[in-house]
C-alpha positions in Angstrom: 75.2 74.8 121.7 77.6 72.9 119.5 81.1 74.1 118.9 83.5 74.1 116.0 85.8 71.2 116.5 88.4 70.2 113.9 89.4 66.5 114.0 92.3 64.8 112.4 89.9 63.4 109.8 88.4 66.7 108.7 90.0 69.9 107.5 89.2 72.9 109.8 87.6 74.8 106.9 85.3 71.8 106.2 84.5 71.6 109.9 83.5 75.3 109.9 81.3 74.8 106.8 79.6 71.9 108.5 79.1 73.8 111.7 77.7 76.9 110.2 75.5 74.9 107.8 74.0 72.7 110.5 73.2 75.7 112.6 71.7 77.8 109.8 69.5 74.9 108.6 68.6 73.6 112.1 65.0 74.9 111.9 64.2 73.4 108.6 63.9 69.8 109.9 66.3 66.9 109.9 65.8 65.8 106.3 66.1 69.2 104.7 69.0 70.1 107.0 70.9 66.9 106.2 70.6 67.4 102.4 71.6 71.1 102.6 74.6 70.4 104.9 75.7 67.6 102.7 75.6 69.7 99.5 77.5 72.6 101.1 80.2 70.2 102.4 80.5 68.6 99.0 80.8 72.0 97.3 83.5 73.0 99.9 85.4 69.7 99.2 85.3 70.4 95.5 86.8 73.9 96.0 89.5 72.5 98.3 90.4 69.7 95.8 90.7 72.3 93.0 92.5 74.9 95.2 89.8 77.4 94.6 90.4 79.1 97.9 88.7 82.4 97.0 85.5 80.5 96.3 85.9 78.5 99.5 86.2 81.8 101.6 83.1 83.2 99.9 81.2 80.0 100.6 82.2 80.0 104.3 81.4 83.7 104.7 78.0 83.3 103.1 77.1 80.4 105.4 78.5 82.1 108.5 76.6 85.3 107.7 73.4 83.6 108.5 74.3 82.6 112.0 76.7 85.4 113.2 74.2 86.8 115.7 73.4 83.4 117.1 76.8 82.1 118.0 79.0 82.8 121.0 82.0 85.1 120.8 84.3 82.1 121.1 82.7 80.3 118.1 82.7 83.5 116.0 86.4 84.0 116.6 87.0 80.3 115.7 85.1 80.7 112.5 87.0 83.7 111.4 90.4 82.3 112.5 89.9 79.3 110.3 88.7 81.5 107.4 91.6 84.0 107.8 94.1 81.2 107.7 93.0 80.2 104.2 94.8 83.3 102.9 98.1 81.4 103.5 96.9 78.8 100.9 96.3 81.4 98.2 97.9 80.6 94.8 98.9 84.2 94.1 99.3 87.5 96.0 96.3 88.8 94.0 94.2 85.9 95.2 95.2 86.5 98.8 94.2 90.2 98.4 90.8 89.3 97.1 90.3 86.8 99.9 91.4 89.5 102.4 88.9 91.9 100.8 86.1 89.5 101.2 86.9 88.6 104.8 87.6 92.2 106.1 84.5 93.6 104.3 82.4 91.0 106.1 84.0 91.7 109.4 83.3 95.4 109.3 79.7 95.1 108.2 78.4 95.2 111.7 81.0 97.4 113.5 79.0 98.0 116.7 78.5 94.2 117.3 81.4 93.0 119.4 83.8 95.5 117.8 86.8 94.5 119.9 86.6 90.9 118.7 86.2 92.1 115.1 89.3 94.3 115.4 91.2 91.3 116.8 90.1 89.2 113.8 91.4 91.9 111.4 94.7 92.1 113.2 95.0 88.3 112.9 94.2 88.6 109.2 96.8 91.4 108.9 99.6 89.2 110.4 98.8 86.3 108.1 99.2 88.3 104.9 102.6 88.6 103.2 101.8 91.1 100.4 102.3 94.7 101.6 99.3 96.2 99.9 97.0 93.5 101.2 98.2 94.4 104.7 97.5 98.1 104.1 94.0 97.2 102.8 93.2 95.3 106.0 94.7 98.1 108.2 92.5 100.6 106.4 89.5 98.4 107.1 90.5 98.3 110.8 90.5 102.1 110.8 86.9 102.1 109.3 85.8 99.6 112.0 87.4 101.7 114.8 85.7 104.9 113.6 82.3 103.2 113.8 82.8 100.7 116.6 84.4 103.2 119.1 87.4 100.9 119.9 90.1 103.5 119.1 92.2 102.6 122.2 93.1 99.3 120.6 94.6 100.8 117.4 95.9 104.2 118.5 99.3 102.7 119.8 100.0 101.6 116.2 99.9 105.2 114.9 103.4 105.9 116.2 104.7 103.3 113.7 102.9 104.8 110.7 106.1 105.9 109.0 107.7 102.4 109.1 104.3 101.0 107.9 104.4 103.4 105.0 107.8 102.2 104.0 106.6 98.6 104.2 103.3 99.1 102.3 104.9 101.4 99.7 101.4 102.9 98.9 100.7 105.7 96.5 99.6 109.3 97.3 95.9 108.6 97.1 96.1 105.8 99.6 98.3 107.8 101.9 95.8 110.7 101.7 92.9 108.4 102.8 95.1 106.9 105.6 96.1 110.3 107.1 92.5 111.5 107.0 91.1 108.4 108.7 93.7 108.6 111.5 93.1 112.3 112.0 89.4 111.7 112.4 89.9 108.9 114.8 92.2 111.0 117.0 89.9 114.0 116.8 87.4 112.3 119.1 90.2 112.0 121.8 90.7 115.5 123.2 94.1 114.5 124.7 95.4 113.8 121.2 94.4 117.0 119.5 97.9 117.8 118.5 98.4 114.3 116.9 95.1 114.7 115.1 96.2 118.1 113.7 99.6 116.6 112.7 97.9 113.8 110.6 95.5 116.3 109.1 98.4 118.4 108.1 100.0 115.4 106.5 96.8 114.7 104.6 96.8 118.2 103.2 100.4 118.0 102.3 99.6 115.2 99.8 97.9 117.8 97.5 100.7 119.2 95.5 98.6 121.3 93.2 100.7 120.6 90.2 99.0 118.0 87.9 95.9 117.7 90.0 92.6 118.8 88.6 90.2 121.3 90.2 87.9 118.6 91.4 90.7 116.8 93.3 91.9 120.0 94.9 88.3 120.9 95.8 88.1 117.8 97.9 90.6 119.2 100.3 88.8 122.5 101.0 86.8 121.4 104.0 89.7 119.7 105.6 91.9 122.8 104.9 89.3 124.9 106.7 89.2 122.4 109.5 92.9 122.5 109.9 93.0 126.3 110.1 90.3 126.4 112.7 92.0 123.7 114.8 95.2 125.6 114.6 93.6 128.8 115.8 91.7 127.1 118.5 94.6 125.0 119.9 96.1 126.6 123.0 99.4 124.7 122.6 100.2 124.6 118.8 102.2 127.7 117.8 104.1 126.5 114.7 102.1 126.1 111.5 103.1 124.8 108.1 99.8 125.1 106.5 100.3 128.5 104.9 102.2 127.5 101.8 100.3 124.2 101.1 98.4 124.3 97.8 95.4 122.7 99.5 95.3 125.7 101.9 96.5 128.4 99.6 93.5 127.7 97.2 91.3 129.2 99.9 92.8 132.7 99.5 90.7 133.4 96.4 87.7 131.1 97.3 84.4 133.0 97.6 83.4 131.0 100.6 86.5 130.5 102.5 88.8 133.5 101.7 88.2 135.1 105.2 89.3 131.8 106.9 92.5 132.0 104.9 92.9 135.5 105.9 92.5 134.5 109.6 95.3 132.0 109.2 97.5 134.6 107.6 97.0 136.9 110.6 97.9 134.1 113.1 100.9 133.0 111.2 102.4 136.3 109.9 100.9 139.2 111.7 100.4 140.6 115.2 97.5 141.3 117.7 96.4 144.6 116.0 95.6 142.8 112.8 93.5 140.2 114.7 91.5 143.0 116.5 90.8 144.6 113.1 89.7 141.3 111.7 87.4 140.5 114.6 85.8 143.9 114.4 84.7 143.2 110.9 84.0 139.4 111.1 83.0 138.5 114.7 80.0 136.6 113.4 82.2 134.4 111.2 84.5 133.6 114.1 81.5 132.5 116.2 80.2 130.4 113.4 83.4 128.3 113.7 83.2 128.0 117.4 86.1 130.4 118.0 86.1 132.3 121.3 87.3 135.9 121.1 89.1 135.8 124.5 91.0 132.6 123.6 92.0 134.0 120.3 93.4 137.1 122.0 95.4 134.9 124.4 96.9 132.9 121.5 97.5 135.9 119.4 99.4 137.6 122.2 101.8 134.7 122.4 102.1 134.5 118.6 102.9 138.3 118.6 105.5 137.7 121.3 107.1 135.0 119.1 107.1 137.5 116.2 108.9 140.1 118.3 111.5 137.4 119.3 112.3 136.7 115.7 112.7 140.4 114.7 114.4 142.1 117.6 117.9 140.7 117.5 117.5 138.8 120.8 116.6 141.8 123.0 113.0 143.0 123.3 112.2 146.1 125.4 109.4 145.7 127.9 107.7 148.8 126.3 107.6 147.1 122.9 106.0 144.0 124.4 103.5 146.1 126.3 102.4 148.1 123.2 102.3 145.0 120.9 100.3 142.9 123.2 98.1 145.7 124.4 98.8 145.1 128.0 99.9 147.1 131.1 103.4 147.4 132.3 102.6 145.1 135.2 101.5 142.3 132.8 104.6 142.2 130.7 106.5 139.6 132.8 103.3 137.5 133.2 103.1 137.0 129.4 106.8 136.3 129.1 106.6 133.7 131.8 103.5 132.3 130.0 105.5 132.0 126.8 108.3 130.3 128.7 106.0 127.7 130.4 104.4 126.9 127.1 108.0 126.2 125.9 107.8 128.8 123.1 110.7 130.9 124.5 113.9 130.4 126.3 114.9 133.9 127.7 115.9 136.0 130.7 114.2 139.0 132.0 116.5 142.0 132.8 114.3 143.9 135.1 116.9 146.6 135.7 117.2 147.5 132.0 113.6 146.5 131.3 114.4 144.1 128.4 113.8 140.4 127.6 116.9 138.6 126.3 115.8 135.8 124.1 118.1 132.7 123.6 115.6 130.5 121.7 112.1 130.9 120.3 109.7 128.8 118.3 109.3 129.8 114.7 105.7 130.5 113.8 106.3 129.0 110.3 109.0 126.5 109.4 109.3 126.8 105.7 112.1 127.1 103.1 113.6 130.2 104.5 113.7 128.7 108.0 115.4 125.6 106.6 117.9 127.8 104.8 118.7 129.7 108.0 119.1 126.3 109.8 121.5 125.2 107.0 123.6 128.3 107.4 123.7 128.0 111.2 124.7 124.3 110.9 127.4 125.2 108.4 128.8 127.9 110.7 128.7 125.4 113.6 130.6 122.8 111.6 133.2 125.4 110.6 133.6 126.5 114.2 134.0 122.9 115.4 136.5 122.2 112.6 138.5 125.3 113.5 138.5 124.3 117.2 139.7 120.8 116.3 142.4 122.2 114.1 143.6 124.6 116.9 143.7 121.7 119.4 145.7 119.6 117.0 148.1 122.4 116.2 148.6 123.1 120.0 149.4 119.4 120.6 151.9 119.3 117.7 153.5 122.5 119.1 153.7 121.0 122.6 155.2 117.8 121.2 157.9 119.7 119.3 158.7 121.8 122.4 159.1 118.6 124.4 161.5 117.1 121.8 163.6 120.2 121.8 163.8 120.0 125.6 165.1 116.4 125.3 167.7 117.4 122.7 169.0 120.2 124.9 169.6 117.8 127.8 
């Protein structure tokens, strides 16, 4: 098979046009093929002469589309490398964006055909673009490809840089919303990254402010809000939840279809085990319909209840209160305390002699405005204590210095 070879006498883009045209018309016979190839090359030269780069990209992609399944991976990469480089010749950022849209849309058309190569092409295109929004558009197309082509491992490492990307792209709320949802869905398929998936789903829901958004827009978030609640309840290692006050989630409270799901969230975030047992007794079928296992819910609710005790009992929790709240035996109290410690939800000591648990730190079930206010007050007190300590040390140093000077004067 022939290969794309750019010589010093021919522009690489023209070489690609010639290569793809010759291959696509090869079965038509020499005379027909020669005429068609010649016409395509003349058209490409005209576009190049007039700097009509968007038209040139469209011409290359149309021609390449006919032979994509017939060329080697190396040739396909070469074709798209040359095509992607044309964005650097764009006359305006808007033209570069339109070129990027054409190229990336063509690349993702067949996501299951050599997906790793297609993702590599999109990354190459991304790096050639200078306009921030153009880069975002290509990155979003890469996410679409990953979702269908099952090559998530190649893009997941970039997720840790999303915040810096957001600063660079400077995209609006709608684009952020789609970005967070796409990332969450990609991570959802990877069981080891369930917490990260939940975090991005939470960020997606946080983009719905409620104020100024119509009912249709808010309605779009309902399914994801329910999904987030269920994922939170299911997760054995997520104990802090900021969903409760989000407008996208709060709208479920009075929703005819999802009000009970919201009630379940309220129990896990603000109430204790007794409330869960009452809910289960009346809604066991609902829980099963969402894939929730009663025994797993009890386990998580016991830990959540223990966290609630830690935040309301002034640092000391009697064993008997833990026993009654968690509905366990006396012998099981220390097991559940240790379980909370190993899951990093509590820092505490068990005073077996006095039968109390002394808590030094606990995870807040919800970290909202009141928790931020408490943190602000604690930091303020800490700063004042530090300042007083520094003042005391400085005063002591001055006093010692004066005493030393008086001693010299006496001599």
